[in-house]
C-alpha positions, 0 to 999 in steps of 0.5 A: 157399248152397254153392259147387260146385268144378268139377272139372277133367277128367282128363288124356287122352293124345292117341294120334293123333300116335303113330299117325301116327309108326307108320304112317310108320315102316310105310311106310318099312319097306316101302319099304327092306326089299326094297332090303336083299335085293337082289342078283344072282340066281343058282340055286345047286346043292343039297347037304347042308351045314352052315350058316355060324355066325351068331356071325361077321361076314357073309362077303362073297359073291363071285357069278358068274351064268350068263353068267360076270359077277363080283359082289361083295356090298360098297357100290355093287358088288352089282348091278355086273358087275366085272372080275377086277382090280375084283373083286380090288381090292374085296376087298383093300380089305375085308380092309384094313378087316376082316383076318378077312373071310371069303368065299363063292362064290355060283355059278349051277348053270349056270355052267361048272365052270371059271369057278368054279374060276377065281374061287376061284384068283383069290380065292386067288392074287391077293386073298390069301383062304386059306379060301374057301367055297361057298354051296348051296341046302339039299336038298329032301326029297321 
């Protein structure tokens, strides 16, 4: 009588743990994505302008809302209204870390023109910024 060898079953990959990991990562990304884009809500004016180069480091964004409050897109100050002195101190600290940092002004379309100019003067004279850009929304084709 011949003895038959028992065949070992082929090894199978259990994909259930991989699916669990992917679902956890998906949930994490769904929760954190809205937090990354959080910022100050301003209604930008529209203009036909050249977009900034994507090769450069992202610029600092100094925002002014329609109430005239200042904000800066750095650290914990993104959603916190800043005084003029706090704004200047934060920009100077950022320049010390990254000397070639660019800055753009994100002004609400309903804010008084003089308030935007005041912010630009603060950035040039007190914070030492030489080149300041203005953010706009692209023109809508009708």
